[in-house]
N, C-alpha and C positions, 0 to 999 in steps of 0.2 A: 348822649345818646339820647333821641329825640323819642319822647313819649307821645305816641297819637292820641288824639282825643276818643273820647269813651264813644262808641257809636250806640248807647244806650241800649244793648242786649247783652244780656246774661246766659253763661252755657253752665252746668252742672258737668263737673266731670267726676265720676268714681274713682278713689285708687288714686289720688291726684299727687302721692308722694311718689309710686312707683316710675319705673324710666319713660314708659310710655304717655301714662298721665301726665307726669312732670312737664313733656318735652309739647303734648298737646294744649296743657295750660299756658306756658311762655309762647307759644304760636299766637294764640287765641288773643293774650293781653298784648303781643305786638301787633296787633290787627283791630285792636279798639273796643276788644270785648271786656267786659265784667266775668270773673269766673267764679264759680263756687265749687270747692274740692271738699271730698271727702276721703277721710282717713279712720283706720281702726284706733288711731292716736294723734291727738293734736300735737303733742311733742314729736312726732316723728316728721311733722312738716316743719318745723323752726328753721330747719336749712334752706327750703327752698323760701320762707318766707323773708329770712335775712339775707338770702343770696339773690337768686337770679328774679325771684320774684318782687323783690324789695322796691323796684324802683315804681310798681304799679302797686303799693298798698293800699290805695284808697279805692281799687277796683278786686280786691282778693277777700274771700271771704271763706273759711273752713269748718266744716262740721266732723263732728266725731260721730263715727257709725262704726260701734266695738263689734256688730252682728249685723252682716249684711244681710242675713236672713232674718231677722226678728219684724214682724207685721210693721208696716208703716215707718220703719228704718230711715228711708228716705223721704217720707214726707215732706218735711222742714224743706229740705233743702230743696226738692224740686217745686216749690211753689214760684212762680213766676218765670220760669226760665224760659228761653227761646230755645234752648237745646241743649240736650244730652250726650255726651258719651260715658258709658259704663265699660270701665276699663277692670274695675276691682273683680279679681278672681283669685284662688287660692291657688299660688306658685312657687309652690315648698315640695322639693323633691324627697326632701327626710318626711313628709305623711303618705303613710303607705296602706290606708286604710279608704274604701268609697263613702265611710261617712265624712271624712277630714278632708276631701277633697271634691268627690262629685258631685254630694247633697248640697254643698254652701255653692256650689257653681250655680247649680240649679236654680236654688230655693233664694242666693243673692239676684239674678236675673228676672225671677217673678216677680220679686219685692220691687225692683226697681221698676220694673215697666210697669206695675200697677200704679205707684206713686205717680209716674209720668201720667199714666191714664186718667188717675183720678184726681192728680193736686195740682199738675202744672199750668194748667188753663189754656183757654182757646188761642192763646198765643205761640204755643210751643210750635216750633217748623220741623224737627224732625228727633230722631232718638238714633242714636249712632250705637252698636253692640259690637265690641270690638271682640274677635275671634283668634282664630289662628290656624295656617295652613294645615295643622295636626287636623283639624276637625273634617278635613275633606280627603286628604290622602289615604289611601287604601294600598296597604302593603301587598294585595295580593292581585295590583293592575299590572297586566301586560306591559314589558319596557316601551317604551316611547309613546305609553297614553297620556293624552294632554287632560290633566284635571280641570274642572269647571265646576261652578256654585252649584250645579246639580248635582255634585258626587257628593259621597260622604262615608267617612272611615267606620266602615260596618265593623273591622273587627274589634276595634280600641273596646267596644261596651261591651263586649261578651267575654274578653279577655281579664277586664277591670274587674268583672264581677266571679271569676274562677282563678283569681290569683292561688288561693291556697289550693284547690282541687290540682291546680296543672303546677303546683310546688316552685312558686315563680321564686327567686331569689330577694331577699330586700330590698337587696341594690339597685335592683330593675323594676319595682313596683311604681317608684313615685312617677316615671317619664309615663308609664301604662296609664296609671291613674289620670295623669294632665291632660292624656290624648282624649280618654274619655270624658272630663270632665267637660273639654272643649267641644266635643261632640253631642252630647247631654245637654249643654248651655244653649246650642243651636237647636235642637229639638224643642226648646223650652221658647225659644222665640218663634219657631215656626208654631206651634200649638198656641201662642198668646195670639200671634195674627189671627190664626182660621178661628178663635172663639171669639175672638171681640172685632174682625173684619177690620183691622187695619194696613198697612205695608206689608212687609217690608220692603225695599230692593235693596241688590247685594252688589257688594264691590268685593273685589279680588284685587290688593294692592301688591308689593314686593314682598317676596314670604319671610325675607328678614330684614329685621330693625338693627343694625349693631349699632353700640355706641359710638359717638364721633371721635372719640379717642383714636377707635379703634379702624378710621380711614383718613385721618390726618399723618 
């Protein structure tokens, strides 16, 4: 395998050990970028570092961020980067409370954006905050409705706040909270934009990212 020369640019990828984060990382490395990844545990990135990232070892750095909501959690990792992909967010359907799913999604997004604004530096070109189609889809939309970036899942937040009152079974709560977390994180980005007068642009890509093993 031919290893491309470094292009001199650094990308920060939060949640590097997840499926989306790791694929972004590998693609970036193959294009000559150096990457900094964050993970709740350095140990959880070992398979990546010893596997697909191994040929690019001199261009990979991992930071342990055990709590993405902690003030300044991403400061060190963000210094001097040219681009940021914020992928880290709670994805665990066994978590069934607002505080364990939605609050960290909001807090992690705000923490990352603050680090980007205050610590990255003038060379920073872009910050990409990954979301989900569930942040836009509204279950009350009429049949045939075409969803755009102007839409918002207005149902999920209310449903997530009323799980107990509505008697939602434990097994159904994780999915509702996940949807709510994506809506809430998107709102956090919009509020940050309005407060600090920065971007963003919106892009809607295909709504499913299936593992390669499912398509071969």
